[in-house]
C-alpha positions as CSV (number, residue, x, y, z in Angstrom):
1,M,18.5,26.2,-6.8
2,E,18.3,26.4,-10.5
3,N,17.4,22.6,-10.7
4,Q,14.7,23.2,-7.9
5,L,13.2,26.3,-10.7
6,L,13.1,23.6,-13.5
7,N,12.1,20.9,-11.6
8,F,8.6,23.1,-10.2
9,V,8.1,24.5,-13.7
10,E,8.3,20.6,-14.9
11,K,6.4,19.8,-12.4
12,F,3.6,22.0,-13.0
13,F,3.4,21.8,-16.7
14,K,2.8,18.2,-16.4
15,N,0.1,18.3,-13.6
16,L,-1.6,20.4,-16.1
17,G,-1.3,17.6,-19.0
18,A,1.3,19.2,-21.2
19,K,4.2,17.3,-22.8
20,T,7.9,18.4,-21.5
21,N,11.0,17.9,-23.3
22,Y,14.9,18.7,-22.3
23,E,17.0,19.8,-25.3
24,G,20.5,20.9,-23.7
25,N,19.7,23.7,-21.2
26,I,16.6,24.1,-22.6
27,L,13.4,22.8,-20.7
28,T,10.4,22.9,-23.8
29,I,6.9,22.8,-22.7
30,T,4.1,21.8,-25.5
31,N,0.6,20.8,-25.7
32,V,-0.6,23.2,-23.0
33,P,-4.1,23.9,-22.0
34,A,-5.8,26.6,-23.8
35,S,-7.0,27.6,-19.8
36,F,-3.7,28.2,-19.0
37,Q,-2.0,30.0,-22.3
38,K,-4.7,32.6,-22.1
39,F,-4.3,33.4,-18.4
40,Y,-0.4,33.3,-19.4
41,G,-1.0,35.8,-22.3
42,K,0.9,33.6,-24.8
43,N,0.5,30.3,-26.9
44,E,2.7,27.7,-26.5
45,P,5.3,26.1,-27.1
46,Y,7.2,27.9,-24.0
47,L,11.2,27.6,-23.4
48,F,12.6,28.0,-20.3
49,S,16.0,28.0,-19.0
50,T,18.3,28.9,-15.7
51,K,21.6,29.3,-18.4
52,I,20.4,31.2,-21.2
53,K,19.7,35.2,-20.4
54,H,19.2,36.9,-24.0
55,N,17.4,35.1,-26.3
56,P,13.9,36.4,-27.0
57,E,13.0,33.2,-27.6
58,V,14.1,31.3,-24.4
59,E,12.5,32.9,-21.0
60,F,14.8,33.2,-18.6
61,L,13.8,31.6,-15.2
62,E,15.0,33.4,-11.8
63,K,13.1,34.1,-8.9
64,G,10.6,37.3,-8.9
65,G,10.5,36.5,-12.7
66,Y,7.5,37.0,-14.9
67,A,6.8,33.3,-15.3
68,L,7.6,32.1,-11.9
69,K,5.0,34.6,-10.5
70,A,2.2,33.4,-13.4
71,I,2.9,30.3,-12.4
72,S,2.4,30.9,-8.8
73,T,-0.6,33.4,-9.5
74,F,-2.0,30.6,-11.6
75,L,-2.1,27.4,-8.6
76,E,-3.6,30.0,-6.1
77,N,-6.2,30.3,-8.4
78,S,-7.2,27.1,-9.3
79,G,-8.3,24.1,-8.1
80,Q,-9.5,21.2,-10.4
81,T,-10.4,17.5,-10.8
82,T,-9.0,15.4,-13.6
83,L,-10.2,12.6,-14.8
84,L,-8.1,10.2,-16.6
85,K,-7.6,6.8,-17.7
86,I,-4.7,4.5,-17.8
87,N,-5.6,2.4,-21.8
88,F,-3.9,-0.7,-22.1
89,E,-3.6,-2.2,-25.5
90,I,-3.0,-5.8,-24.2
91,D,-5.3,-9.1,-25.0
92,P,-5.6,-10.5,-21.9
93,E,-7.2,-13.7,-22.3
94,E,-4.0,-14.5,-23.8
95,E,-2.5,-12.8,-20.7
96,I,-5.1,-15.4,-18.5
97,K,-4.0,-18.4,-20.1
98,K,-0.4,-17.7,-19.7
99,N,-0.6,-16.8,-16.0
100,I,-3.6,-19.3,-14.9
101,N,-1.6,-22.4,-13.6
102,L,-4.0,-25.6,-14.2
103,K,-2.4,-28.6,-11.9
104,N,-5.3,-31.1,-12.4
105,S,-8.1,-29.7,-15.2
106,R,-8.1,-27.5,-18.5
107,L,-9.0,-24.5,-19.4
108,M,-12.8,-24.5,-21.3
109,K,-14.3,-20.9,-21.7
110,L,-13.8,-17.5,-20.7
111,V,-16.8,-15.4,-20.3
112,S,-15.7,-11.0,-20.3
113,K,-17.0,-9.1,-17.0
114,K,-16.7,-5.0,-17.0
115,K,-14.4,-3.9,-14.1
116,F,-12.2,-0.8,-12.8
117,D,-9.2,0.0,-10.3
118,I,-9.8,3.1,-9.0
119,F,-6.5,5.4,-7.5
120,F,-6.0,8.9,-6.8
121,R,-3.1,11.6,-7.3
122,F,-3.4,14.9,-5.2
123,T,-1.7,17.2,-6.2
124,F,0.0,19.9,-3.6
125,H,1.4,23.3,-4.3
126,T,3.3,24.8,-1.1
127,S,5.4,27.8,-0.7
128,F,7.2,28.5,2.3
129,Q,7.9,32.4,3.6
130,Y,10.0,33.9,5.7
131,L,12.4,36.9,5.8
132,N,12.8,38.0,2.5
133,E,12.5,34.3,0.8
134,R,10.0,32.4,-1.1
135,E,10.4,28.8,-2.2
136,K,8.1,26.9,-3.9
137,I,7.3,23.0,-3.8
138,I,5.0,20.6,-5.6
139,N,4.3,17.5,-4.2
140,E,2.3,14.5,-5.9
141,I,0.3,11.9,-3.9
142,Y,-1.5,8.6,-4.6
143,V,-4.0,6.5,-2.7
144,H,-5.2,3.5,-3.6
145,D,-7.8,1.4,-1.2
146,N,-7.0,3.8,1.7
147,K,-3.5,3.5,1.1
148,V,-0.8,5.4,0.2
149,I,1.4,4.3,-2.7
150,N,4.4,4.8,-4.3
151,G,3.0,6.2,-8.0
152,D,4.2,7.6,-10.9
153,L,1.5,7.1,-14.5
154,K,5.5,8.0,-16.7
155,G,5.5,5.5,-19.1
156,Y,1.6,4.7,-19.2
157,P,-0.7,5.1,-22.2
158,V,-2.8,7.8,-20.7
159,I,-5.8,9.2,-22.0
160,E,-8.6,11.3,-20.7
161,G,-10.9,9.1,-18.5
162,S,-15.1,9.4,-19.6
163,K,-18.1,9.7,-16.4
164,S,-19.6,6.8,-18.2
165,E,-17.8,4.4,-17.5
166,I,-17.3,4.6,-13.6
167,K,-18.8,5.8,-10.6
168,I,-16.9,8.4,-9.2
169,P,-15.8,6.8,-5.5
170,D,-16.3,9.3,-2.3
171,M,-12.7,10.5,-1.6
172,K,-12.5,12.5,1.7
173,E,-11.0,9.5,3.3
174,A,-8.5,9.7,0.7
175,Y,-8.0,13.6,0.7
176,F,-7.2,13.0,4.6
177,L,-4.4,10.7,4.2
178,S,-3.1,12.6,1.5
179,K,-2.9,16.0,4.2
180,E,-1.3,13.4,6.4
181,E,1.4,12.5,4.1
182,L,2.0,15.6,2.7
183,K,3.1,16.8,6.4
184,K,5.9,14.2,6.0
185,L,6.8,15.0,2.9
186,L,7.4,18.5,4.0
187,E,8.6,17.3,7.8
188,N,12.6,17.5,6.5
189,K,12.3,20.9,4.8
190,T,10.2,22.7,7.4
191,N,12.9,21.5,9.8
192,E,15.4,22.5,7.8
193,I,14.1,26.0,7.6
194,T,13.3,25.8,10.9
195,I,17.1,24.9,11.8
196,F,18.0,27.9,9.9
197,L,15.7,31.0,11.5
198,N,16.8,30.0,14.9
199,K,20.2,30.1,13.8
200,S,19.6,33.4,12.2
201,L,17.1,34.1,15.2
202,E,19.9,33.8,18.0
203,K,22.8,36.0,15.8
204,D,19.9,39.0,16.0
205,T,19.2,38.4,19.7
206,K,22.9,38.4,20.6
207,R,23.0,41.5,17.8
208,I,20.6,42.7,20.2
209,E,21.3,42.6,23.4
210,N,25.4,43.6,22.2
211,H,23.7,46.8,21.2
212,F,21.4,47.1,24.7
213,L,24.5,46.6,26.1
214,S,27.1,48.5,24.4
215,E,24.3,51.8,24.4
216,E,23.9,51.2,28.3
217,K,27.5,51.9,28.4
218,E,27.8,54.6,26.4
219,L,24.9,56.1,28.4
220,T,26.3,55.7,31.5
221,D,29.5,56.8,30.6
222,N,28.0,60.0,29.5
223,L,26.1,60.0,32.6
224,G,29.2,60.4,34.6
225,K,30.9,63.0,32.1
226,L,27.2,65.1,32.6
227,K,27.6,64.8,36.5
228,E,31.0,65.8,36.5
229,K,30.0,68.9,34.2
230,L,27.3,69.7,36.8
231,K,29.8,69.6,39.8
232,E,32.1,72.5,37.9
233,L,28.6,74.6,36.9
234,E,27.5,74.4,40.4
235,L,31.4,76.3,41.4
236,E,30.8,78.7,38.7
237,G,27.1,79.8,39.9
238,D,25.4,80.1,36.2
239,V,22.0,78.8,37.4
240,E,21.1,78.6,33.7
241,K,23.2,76.2,32.6
242,I,23.0,74.5,36.0
243,K,19.6,73.7,34.9
244,K,20.2,72.7,31.5
245,Q,22.8,70.2,32.8
246,K,19.9,68.6,35.4
247,K,17.2,68.3,32.6
248,A,20.4,66.7,30.4
249,I,21.0,64.2,33.5
250,E,17.4,63.1,34.1
251,T,16.7,62.6,30.6
252,I,20.0,59.6,30.2
253,K,18.9,58.7,34.1
254,E,15.2,57.8,32.1
255,K,17.1,56.0,29.1
256,L,19.1,54.2,32.1
257,N,16.1,52.6,33.2
258,P,16.5,49.1,33.7
259,V,12.8,48.2,33.3
260,E,12.0,50.6,30.5
261,R,14.9,49.3,28.6
262,E,14.4,45.9,29.5
263,K,10.7,46.0,27.6
264,D,12.9,48.0,24.9
265,K,14.3,44.7,24.1
266,A,11.8,42.3,24.9
267,R,10.3,44.4,21.9
268,S,13.0,44.7,19.9
269,I,13.6,40.7,19.8
270,M,9.6,39.8,19.5
271,I,9.6,41.8,16.4
272,E,12.7,39.4,15.5
273,R,10.8,36.5,16.1
274,V,7.9,37.6,14.1
275,K,10.1,38.6,11.3
276,H,11.8,35.3,11.4
277,G,8.3,33.4,11.3
278,L,8.1,30.4,8.7
279,N,4.7,30.2,6.6
280,V,4.4,27.7,5.1
281,N,0.9,27.7,2.9
282,N,-0.6,24.5,1.3
283,K,-3.4,24.3,-1.5
284,L,-4.6,21.2,-3.5
285,F,-3.7,22.4,-6.7
286,N,-5.3,19.1,-8.7
287,T,-7.2,15.9,-7.8
288,T,-6.4,13.8,-10.2
289,L,-8.9,10.4,-10.8
290,I,-7.0,7.4,-12.2
291,Y,-9.1,4.3,-13.5
292,H,-7.4,1.2,-15.3
293,P,-9.3,-2.3,-16.2
294,I,-9.0,-5.1,-14.6
295,F,-10.0,-8.0,-16.9
296,S,-12.3,-10.1,-15.2
297,Y,-13.9,-13.3,-16.5
298,D,-16.4,-15.9,-15.3
299,T,-13.7,-19.0,-16.4
300,T,-15.1,-22.3,-17.2
301,I,-12.7,-25.1,-16.1
302,K,-13.2,-28.9,-16.3
303,N,-11.5,-32.3,-15.9
304,E,-12.5,-35.8,-15.9
305,D,-14.9,-36.1,-13.2
306,T,-16.0,-32.6,-12.9
307,K,-16.4,-28.8,-14.6
308,K,-16.5,-24.9,-12.5
309,I,-16.9,-21.7,-12.8
310,I,-14.5,-19.5,-11.0
311,E,-13.7,-15.8,-11.3
312,L,-10.4,-14.5,-13.0
313,N,-9.2,-11.0,-12.0
314,F,-5.8,-10.1,-14.3
315,N,-4.6,-6.5,-13.4
316,P,-2.4,-5.4,-16.5
317,L,-1.0,-2.2,-13.9
318,T,0.8,-4.8,-12.6
319,S,0.7,-7.8,-14.9
320,T,-0.5,-10.2,-12.4
321,L,-2.9,-12.7,-12.2
322,E,-5.1,-12.4,-9.1
323,K,-4.8,-15.5,-6.8
324,L,-7.6,-17.6,-5.8
325,K,-8.7,-18.5,-2.3
326,C,-8.6,-22.5,-1.6
327,D,-12.1,-23.5,-0.6
328,V,-10.7,-26.1,2.1
329,C,-7.6,-23.4,4.0
330,S,-8.6,-20.1,2.5
331,S,-5.1,-19.3,1.9
332,E,-4.0,-17.7,-1.1
333,T,-2.7,-19.8,-4.0
334,N,-2.0,-19.6,-7.6
335,E,-1.4,-23.8,-8.6
336,I,-5.6,-24.3,-9.5
337,Y,-6.3,-28.1,-8.4
338,L,-9.6,-29.0,-9.0
339,C,-11.8,-31.4,-6.5
340,K,-13.9,-34.2,-7.3
341,N,-16.7,-32.6,-5.8
342,G,-16.0,-29.1,-7.7
343,H,-14.2,-27.9,-5.3
344,V,-10.5,-25.5,-6.0
345,S,-7.7,-26.2,-3.5
346,C,-4.3,-25.9,-2.6
347,K,-1.5,-28.1,-3.3
348,N,-1.7,-28.6,0.7
349,C,-5.3,-29.4,0.2
350,F,-5.3,-31.8,-2.3
351,V,-5.7,-35.4,-2.3
352,V,-6.3,-38.3,-3.8
353,C,-7.7,-41.1,-2.6
354,E,-5.4,-44.6,-2.5
355,N,-7.7,-46.7,-2.7
356,C,-9.5,-45.9,-6.2
357,G,-6.8,-42.9,-7.1
358,K,-9.6,-40.3,-7.5
359,E,-8.6,-36.5,-7.4
360,Y,-10.0,-34.8,-4.1
361,C,-9.3,-32.2,-1.3
362,K,-9.3,-32.4,2.1
363,K,-13.3,-30.9,2.7
364,C,-13.9,-33.9,1.2
365,V,-11.6,-36.8,1.9
366,I,-11.3,-36.6,5.5
367,T,-10.9,-40.7,6.3
368,K,-8.1,-42.1,6.7
369,C,-7.6,-45.8,6.8
370,Q,-7.2,-46.8,10.6
371,K,-4.9,-50.0,10.0
372,C,-2.6,-48.1,7.1
373,S,-3.1,-44.3,7.1
374,S,-3.9,-43.7,4.0
375,H,-6.2,-41.7,2.4
376,I,-9.6,-43.3,1.3
377,C,-13.1,-41.4,-0.5
378,N,-16.4,-41.5,0.7
379,E,-16.9,-44.4,-2.0
380,C,-14.2,-46.8,-0.7
381,K,-14.1,-46.5,2.7
382,T,-15.1,-50.1,4.7
383,K,-16.4,-50.6,8.4
384,C,-16.1,-53.7,10.2
385,F,-18.8,-55.0,11.5
386,K,-17.2,-56.7,14.6
387,C,-15.1,-53.8,15.5
388,G,-16.7,-50.7,13.5
389,R,-13.1,-49.8,12.7
390,I,-12.7,-47.7,9.1
391,L,-10.6,-49.3,6.6
392,C,-9.9,-49.4,2.9
393,N,-10.6,-52.3,0.7
394,S,-7.2,-54.1,1.2
395,H,-7.2,-54.3,4.8
396,T,-11.3,-55.8,5.0
397,R,-12.3,-59.0,3.7
398,V,-16.1,-59.9,2.9
399,D,-18.0,-63.0,4.7
400,K,-18.8,-65.7,2.0
401,L,-21.7,-66.6,4.1
402,T,-23.1,-63.7,5.6
403,A,-21.6,-61.6,3.0
404,R,-20.8,-59.1,5.8
405,V,-17.7,-56.4,5.8
406,Y,-14.7,-57.5,8.7
407,C,-10.8,-56.6,9.1
408,N,-8.5,-58.8,8.6
409,D,-7.6,-58.4,12.2
410,C,-11.4,-59.8,13.4
411,L,-11.3,-62.5,10.8
412,I,-8.7,-65.8,11.3
413,R,-7.8,-68.0,8.4
414,C,-9.1,-71.4,8.1
415,E,-6.4,-73.8,8.0
416,R,-8.8,-76.3,6.1
417,C,-10.2,-74.2,3.3
418,G,-7.7,-71.0,3.7
419,N,-10.4,-68.8,3.6
420,M,-10.9,-66.1,5.8
421,K,-14.3,-65.9,8.9
422,I,-15.1,-65.2,11.9
423,G,-13.6,-65.7,14.7
424,E,-17.0,-67.2,16.5
425,E,-17.7,-69.6,13.9
426,F,-14.4,-71.8,14.6
427,K,-14.8,-75.2,16.0
428,M,-12.4,-77.7,17.1
429,S,-12.0,-80.4,14.4
430,K,-13.1,-83.8,15.9
431,R,-10.2,-85.7,13.7
432,T,-7.3,-83.1,13.5
433,G,-8.1,-81.4,16.7
434,A,-7.3,-78.3,14.9
435,K,-9.9,-74.7,14.9
436,I,-12.1,-74.9,11.3
437,C,-14.5,-73.0,10.5
438,G,-18.2,-73.8,10.6
439,E,-19.0,-75.0,7.9
440,C,-16.1,-77.2,7.1
441,F,-16.9,-78.3,11.2
442,R,-20.5,-79.0,9.3
443,Q,-18.7,-80.8,6.3
444,E,-16.5,-83.1,8.7
445,M,-20.0,-84.2,11.0
446,Q,-21.8,-84.9,8.1
447,K,-19.7,-87.1,6.5
448,K,-19.0,-89.0,9.8
449,V,-22.4,-89.1,10.2
450,L,-23.0,-90.8,6.7
451,E,-19.5,-93.0,7.7
452,G,-21.0,-94.2,10.7
453,V,-25.0,-95.1,8.5
454,F,-22.9,-97.3,5.5
455,D,-20.3,-99.0,8.2
């Protein structure tokens, strides 16, 4: 309980923006806002302890004490919005250069752009009131991008924010999310108190039932005695005493009326149920809008073939460089490959033309040689004039006679000249019987004619 009181006070002053420090058993509070000092009626510094009672410089913390009452009243009457900025003192350009992973290009120029990231901190003051007890809890809930996150500003360089730097966003959705999260945070504590109250109520209900049983037995015994006494009085014939005795008997009979007794018992139990009720009061004590810079740059990257401007964002809160999206598959990547046509690609979508060695992405190089399956760019791919297949240079030849391109499978090597030629041009040699190209066949025929002329 002592630690709970100190934690409650410490959290309260931290949310006011005050500085807290422990020195042994004493919690020291400084840098307290003037509004609270005025409300409290005492200037800072404040020294609190749950151990030291009789030191005029130290305020002893106890339930129902002045300090806790003052804090509770202040919480009930306040509800404010605070603007804070995390002021990172780093060289963002150096951080980007350290974190960027350029595989086939170099960084040329960084052009800064102003950008901020925003999240909320909702501080709730919750009081649990039951029987003669009153417990207080402070919960801080952080919301970023409409998601509840774990948050703590401890250790960050925080300064007062400026409305001129950012546009204040709508916080309704974030507030509703924080309320739902608060319910979850309070669930265990609420269940714990509810179990305690149910056990206490069960005990008091049993006490009431035992009381009514005991009372009924006592009344029944008294009724029997009064009836015996009435018989004696009737024998004596004392009319006045008989009348009084009968009246006393009727009074007890009325008290023993089962319907009325059940009503009385139900009323007593209902009163106990009301006394054992749990009143949970949640109050939004403070809404803090926290923002910090995202170091954003239009960045020029370049290689031998091309250059491209990409946006790079460095988040100093997480010390991470935002991953880029691959222009081909849209997956996030921290390895940047620059295509000859200016596309950013990931490792899986990066392709090198196996014919010319130039670097592309799968968006630009979608062709494979139908002979050897090697990747080939548009500049290197060739189409066989005869069969229409797309091939790389190593699997095609140019017909010297027609200057047309054919694949090696559609060409035949001439046994006489050794050149690759289209099959339809080949003829049977009259002299050797071998298949030779059209040019060699014509030369053979010309030679034969000339030999006939001069013979």
